[in-house]
N, C-alpha and C positions, 0 to 999 in steps of 0.2 A: 508650336506643336502641342497637341492636347495631352493632358495628364489623365491616364487611365489607371485602373487597378485590376490586378489579377489575383485570384485565390486558388490555392492548390490544396486538395485533401487526399490523404493517403490511407489505405486500408487493405484488407478487412481485419482490423485488430481483434474485435470480439470473437469473430469466427475462428481466428487463429488460436486465441486463448482456449477455446473449447476443445482444441486438439491436445492440450497439455495435460500430462499426468504427473509430472514431477516439477519440483521447484525450478530446476534449470530450464525446463521447457517453457514455463510461464515467463521467466526472465528472458529467455532467448527469443520468444515470440514478440515481446515488447521491444527488445533491443534491435531486432531486425528492422522494424519500422522507423525507430529513431535513427538508426544508421542510414537508412534510405533517405530520410529527411535531411540529415546532416550532409550527405553527399550532394543532394540537390542544392542545399544552401551554398555549399562551397562553389559549385559550378555557376549558380546564378549570380553570386557575389562578383564574379569577374566579368560579367556582361555589361556592356555600355547601355545606359538608359534604363537600367533596372535598379531600384532601391528596395531592399528587403525591410519591410516594416516589422514583421513577426515571422519566426522567432529571431532573437538577436544572433547575428552571424559571428559575434565576437568569440565565443567559445570554440566554434568550428575552426576558425582561423588560428586561434591559439594552439589547438590540438595539432593542426597541420604543421605548425611551426615549432612544435614540441615545447611550447611555453608553459604548459600545464601538465599535471599528472593525468593518469587514465581517468575517464569519467566514472567508472564503476557501475553506471546505470544509464539507461536511455534518458538524455536530458532534452531531447527534441520532440515536439508534439506532432500530431498528425495533420497539421495545417501550416501552410506558408502563405503569407499575405505580402503582395508586392505593389509598389507604385512604379509605373512605367511611363516613359515618354513616347507617345505614339503607340501604334498597334504592335505589340510584342508577343501576341499569343502564339504565333507559329514558332518564334524563337524559343519560347518557354517550353512548348510541347516537344521541340527537338531535344532540348536539354533533358526533359523527363524521359524521353525514349532512350537516349544514350546512357543515362545513369541507370535506368532499370536494366538495360542490357548488360552493363558491367556487373551490377549486383547479382543478377541471375546467373551470369557466367561464373562468378565466384562461388555461388551456392552449388552449382553443378560440379565444379572442380572439387569442392569439398566432399560432396556426396560420393563421387567416384573414388575418392581416396580414403573414405571412411573404412577403417580396418577392424573395427570392433566386431565381435561375434554376434551378429544381429541378422537373423534370417530375413527379416523385413527389408533391411538395407541391401542384402545380397540380391533379393528378387528385383528391387528397384534398379540396382546397378546393371543387372542383365537387360532390363527394359531400356535403360539409357544407352547401353552399347548398341542395342538393336535399332533404336529410333531416338537419337539424341534430339532432333529438332522438335519432336512431339513433346518431350519432357521440357525443353526450353520454352516452347510456346505456352505450355501449361503454367509454368512459374511466372513467365512474363505477364500473362493475363491475370494470374492470381494476385500479383502485386498491383493493386488498383490505384491509379493516380489520376484524379479528375482535375481539370483546369477550367476556370471560367474567367472571362474578362468583362469588365463593366465600366461604363462611363458614369461614375457616381455623381458627377456634376449635373447630369441630366436625369439619371434614373435612381437617385438615392431613395432607398426604401423608407417607409414611414411607419411609426407606431403611435397611435393616438394623435395623428396629424402632425407629429414631430419627426424630423429626419433622424434616422437611426445612427448616422455617422459611418465613417469608412469601414471600421473593423466589424461593427455589428451588421452592416449591410452585406459585406463579403461573407461573413459567417452564415448569415441567413441563406444566401444563394448557395453556399457549399452544402448546407443541410439538405437542400433539395437535390443537389447533384448526387449525394450519397444514396438517396433512395433508388437510384437507377442501378445500383450495384448488383451483379450476378456472378456466380462462380461455377465454373465447370468442374468435372471430376476427373481424377486420374488415379489409377490403382496399379501399384502401391502409391500412396500419397507422398510426394516428394517433400512437402512441408512437414509432415509427421516424422519422416526419417531425419530431416534436417534438425528438427527440434530434439529428437531422441539423442542425437550425437553432438549436441551443441557444445559440450565440454571440449571437443577436439576441433572446433570450428574457428574460422578467422574472426568471428564476432567476439569470442571469449578473449582472444589475444588483443583485440581492439579495445575492449572495455575494461579489463581487469589488469591489475599489476602483474608483472611477469612471474611473481612468486606463486600465483594461483594456477593450478592445473584443472580445477573444476569449480563450478558454482556450488555453494553449500547445499547439502541435502536437508530434508526436514529434520532428522535427528540432530544435525549440527546446529540448526537454528533454535530448536526448542530447548536445547541444553546449554546454550551459551553461558548462562549464569554459572553453571558448574565450573566452567573453564576458569572463571575469575575468583574462585574460592581461595586459591593459594597458588604460588608460583610452581610448586611441585605438581599440583593437579594440572595446571596449564601445560606444563611440559609433557606430561603423560597423555593428556587429552590430544595435543597436537601430534604426538607420536602415533597414537592409535589411528587418527585420521590419515596421516601420511603413509604409514606402513600398510594399512588395509587397502588404501587406494592403489598403492604400487603393486600389491599382491594381486589385486583384481585386474589391473592392466596387464600384468604378466600372464594371468590365466586367460585373458582375452586373446593375447597374442598366441598362446599355445593352441587354443581352440581354432583360431584362424588358420594356423599352420596345418592343423589336422584336416581342415576342410580343403586347403590347397592340395594336400597330398591325397585326399579322397573326395573329389568334387561331386561324386554321385551319392554321397551320404545324405540320408533323409534329414531334413530340417525338423527342429522341434516345432510344436504349435506356437505360432507367432504371438498370438494375443493371450493365451491362457497360461501356458507353462512359464513363459518368460516373465509375465507379470507377477505370478505367484512367487517365483524365485526372487524377484526384485523386492517384493513386500517382506519376505523372510530376511533378506539382507538388511533392510532398514530396521526391522525389529531387533536384530542382533546388535547393530551399531548403537541404537538407542539404549538398549540394556547395558551395554558395556560402558557407555559414557555416563549413564546415571550411576552405575556401580562405583565410579571414581569418587563420588561424594560419600561422606559419612551418612549413616542412616538418617540422622536428624536434619541433614541438609537436602535430602531428597524430597521432591514435591510432586504431587499428582500433576501439576501443570507442566512439568517437564515432558509430558506426553501430549501436550496440546500446543497448537499453533494459532497465531493470530494473523489474519490478513486484513489490512486496513486500506480503505479507499478514503481519500480526502480531496476536497474540491473547494476552491475559493468562491464564496458567495458575493454577489454584487460586483464582481470583477468585470462582467460584460457591460454593465451600466457605466462603470468607471471608464473603461477604455473607450466605450462608445461616445463618451463626452469629450475625448481628447482630440485636438487637431493633429493632422499628420505629423507635424514637426515635433510632437511630444510622444508619439507612439513608440519610436525607437528607444527613447529613454525608459518608457514603461517596459518594453521588451527586455532591456538590460536589467531592470529590477526583477522581472520574473526569473531571469537566469541566475541572478544573485541569490534569490530565495531558494531556487532549486538546488544550487550547489551547497548552500548552508544547511538546508533540510537533509540533504544526502549525508552530510557529515554528522549531524546530530543522530540520525538513524543508524549509521554504520561506521562512524568515525573515519579514520584513514585506512581502514582495513582493505577495501577493494581498490582504492585509488593509489595508495602508496605502499601497500603490503605491510602496514603497521601490525606489530605483534600484540600490542597492549591497548592501542587506541581504537576500540571497536564501537565507540559511541554507545548506543543502547544495545547493540548486538543484533540489530535487524539486518535484513537483506532487501534492498530496494528492487522492485520490479520495474517501476517507471516513475520518473519525476520530471514532468514536463511543465515548467512554469508553476501554476497554482494547482495542478492536478498531480496527486501523489497516489501510488499504490505500492505497498511494501509488505513483506513478511516481517513478523516480530515475535520474539519470545514473549511469554506472558509477563515475565519479570526479569530483571538483570541486576548486576552489581557494577556500578561505574563510579569513577572519581568525579565528584561534583563539589563546586564551591571551595576548592582548595583542600578538601579532606584528603588525608594520606591513605585512609582505608576506603575501599569501594563501598558505596552506599546502595542500599536496596531501593529499586524503583520498579514501578509497574508500567504497563503500556499506556495508562492514563497519564503518568508523569511524562512519558515521551510526547504525547499529544500536547501537553502543556508547553513543553520546550519548543515544539514546532510552531505553536501559536505565537510564542514570544518572538521567534525569528520572523514570522509573517508580519507581526505588528512593528518590529524594528525596521523592516523594509518599507512597508506600505502605510503604516499608521503612526509613525513616530511624531511626537509633538515637540514644539519649541518650549522655551521656558515660560512664554506668555500663554501657553495653552493652545496655540494654533498649530495646525499640521504643517510639517516640513514640506510635504509633497502633496500635489493634487488638492490645493487649497480650495478650489471652486467646488469640490465634491465633499462637502462637510457633513451632509445628512446621510445616514445609513452607510457608514463606512464599510469597506470590505472585511470579511471575516472568513473563517474556515469551518466547514462542516465535515463530519466524519461518519463513516460506517465501519464498524469493527465486528468481524465475525471470528469467534474463538471456537475451535472444534478439535476433536480427537485427531491425532496425526494420521489415522488410517482412513479418515473420511476423504472421498475424492476431492482433489484440489480444486477442480473447476467448479464444484458445488460451493466450496467455501468462498472462492473468488466471486462467484455470482451473488451469493448471499451478502457479502460485504458491500458490493455495489448497490444492491437493492436496498440495503439498510440505509446507505447514504442518501439515495434518491428519495426514500420515504420521508425524510425530514427536510426536503428542499421544496416545500409546497406551502400553500396558504394556511395550513394548520400551524405552521411555524414561521410566521411572517418575519420575526426577528432573526431567523436562521441561527447560526452559531451553535449548533447542536452536535452531540455525539450519540449515535444510535448504536447501542451495544447489545450483542447477543452471544451468550455462551451456551453451546450445545454439548451436553455431556455424552460420554460413550454410550450411555443407556438410551439416548435419544431425548431425554428430558432437557429443557432449556430454561434459562432465565436471562434477564437483562433489563433494558430500559432506555429512555431518552434523557440524556444529561444536558442541561441548559448551561452554557458557559457565559451567558450575557451578564450575569451578576458575578463579579470577581470574588466577592466574599463567599457566596454559596459554592462556587466552583472550588475554592480553596478548602472549604469544609469537606468536600468529597475526597479531595486528594489527601487531606489529613486523616480521614477515616480509614483509608487503606494504606497508611504509612507503615513503615517497619515497626514503629513502636506498638501500634495496635495489632499488627500481625503477630508479634512476639507475645503480646498479652493473650491473644486468641488461642495460642498453643499451650497455655498454662492454666491450671486450676479450674475454677468455676466458670470462667468466661467462655471456655469451649462449649459448655452446655448452654450458656446464655446466647452465644451466636446462633445456635441451632433453634433456640426457643423464641427469640425476640421476633423472628419473622412470623411465627405462629401468632404471637400477640398482636402484631400489626394487622394480620388478616382478621383476627377476632374483633378488633376495634375499628375495622375499616369504615363501617357506617358512621361511627362516632366522629372519626377523623374527617370524613367528607362533610359532615354537618358543621364541624368547627371551621373548616376551610371556607365555608360559604359566607362567613362573617367578613364584611368589607373593611372592617377596622383592624389594622395590623396589630395594635396593642391587645385588642380583645382576642384575636386569633392566637397570639402568643400565650396569653393567659390561659386560654382553654386547653391548648396542647400541653402546657406545663402541668396543669391540673390533671389531665388525662394520664400523663406518664407517672406522676406522683401516686396516683391511685392504682395504676396497672402494675407498677414495679415497686411495691412497698414492703416486700419481704426482706428478711435479714440477708439472704444470699445476694440480693441485688446491691447491697452496700459495697460488696467486694468489686463490683464492676460499675460503680456509680459514675466514674469519669467517662468511661466509654458510653454508658447509657445516656449521659448528658450530651455527648457529641451527636449521637443518633437523634435525640430530641431536637437539638438546635438546628441540625441539618434539615430535619423535616419541616421545622418552622420556616426556615429560609426558602426551602423549595416551594412550599405552599404560597408564600408571599410572592415569589417570583412567578409562580403559575398564575396567580390572580392578575398580576400586572400584564403578563404576556397574553392572557386570555382576552383582554380588552383590545389587543392589537391583532388578534388572529381570527381567521374565519374557519369554517368547517366544523371543528370539534366544539361541542358544548362545554360549558363551564364544568359540569359534572364529569365529563369525559377527560378534561384536562386534569382535574383533581385526582381521578382514579389512576390516570397514567403516572402522575407524580408519586402516588403511594406505591404503585407497582415498581417504579424505578428505584425508590428507596429500598424496597424489598430486594430488588436485584443487586443493589450495591452491597447490602449485607450478605447476600448469598455469594457475591464475588469475594468478599473478605473470607468467608468460610472456605471457598474454593482455593484461594491463594495459600491459606495456612494448612491445607490438607497435606499430610505427610505420606499418604498412601501412594507409593510409586513402586508397585511390585516389579521385580526384574526376574528374568529367567536365565538359565545357563546359556552362555554364548555358543554359537556354532562357528565352524571354521571361516566361512566367507562372510564378509561384513558389508562392504560398500559397493554401490553400483556406479559405473562411470556415467 
């Protein structure tokens, strides 16, 4: 009997994210497709003659048998790769049809039972009552699942005259299948309603610990640091969240009863008034949570959110080089990384309901193997390295921790320096690339999400052949922005970046003359930019270092600079390291010229210093609270 391969792709994920206005909606849109993938894996796992190559079915079976805690986030990707004995395409399509039918039926049952005061949902429920089958057909067709079957022993695709391998061949075929996707319309949009009420859905119960009655709102994520200032603040913080949520649910129930008693009452404007009311509630909640902190502990960044996209580079080449009997082991490694990354981002908060182990305080949107998307506060306080007092960390520290987990799983070395796994793939080992968009909490979420993705994609091309970058952009409330491309290939340079924005330097930046210095040093860098570019063109590392040291000695030679000399030397040494790294990487990269690489490096250092200024900014104005706080 011939061995064939089947690929399955699930969507439309990006189009669904575009419908999201709230944190819960982004999370819910992601978890819906992960849930669908997991149900498919469970059903396919039990079929004779079918072996699942990707993703690993282990977690799905463990969850079914209650061997693990709740996942907290979607851990399953949008693709399933199978090895089958004989022609199983019709069998797989039947499984897909049955699973889709069950998931759609669950969604419709939930929408029909959705009790919140939502005119949009009321209108949809009326349509469902009048024409259930039309609504079901729409949802069934919206959840697009394409299947392809190939005999790769005969039709293996090639790249540069070399076979792509099982996984890469199937992924290439699935890429073409996704181009055929099309979506019909239905008004009111059932997907939009489903996401609006995700806090009351079966997905929330499936994903999060039973102690959770809602996915965290933006104010809860941006102010996580405040919760960990002290135990008293933590208790009051939790009380505000719980009491305001309960009060809102009570108000929703009262409004619903009023509508039942007066069904002819005119609904409010669905899109305008409700959205305005929602924004006001989030404003109030944010102000109340910030007000819990003493004035010196309040930060401007408590009103900013980070959305991070991360993707493993060279993973496709690695898995493409593996024979089928090693693909399942690789799949289990992906699952291990996903679960550990989930824990470093959010601790055991969502999976086990932990009160103190929140990891960095982030909220994962999606963690499927080496693809990560998550919300994060700009900074947090967490227990690290056995310290009894929570330590200050930024989102860049979080990225460093995720990288360590990735290397422990995929790039760990033996005592002799050889790799523990995937020994044949020793050149250009896999790494992680990130896009980080930081923006004011009132900016539309779908814009921040899209920008984060675009930032990541912008450093996954031949301008950055060595990959392993962070593309960071901070957009202020005024619309001004700063940022840069951080190169993680040289560990020493990367450590210098982390050290520059450490708590020690943040505290220095809030005192005395250094506050003025942080504001002025960027101006100096701009003023001497042409000189720095000229110094950087020297191909001798020692000469480059000598010229930059001389430049800094000349530019910062006044008495006031002696009070900030340690910090100034850190900036100087980081610039030297970055310029040396830029010159080395420029030899490996195509696209940008040497001058363009140098200019980007200087702009990135400027962005790092601006980031330090942003983090230490204590301007976090708060207004008086109004009665209603949180939205369901």
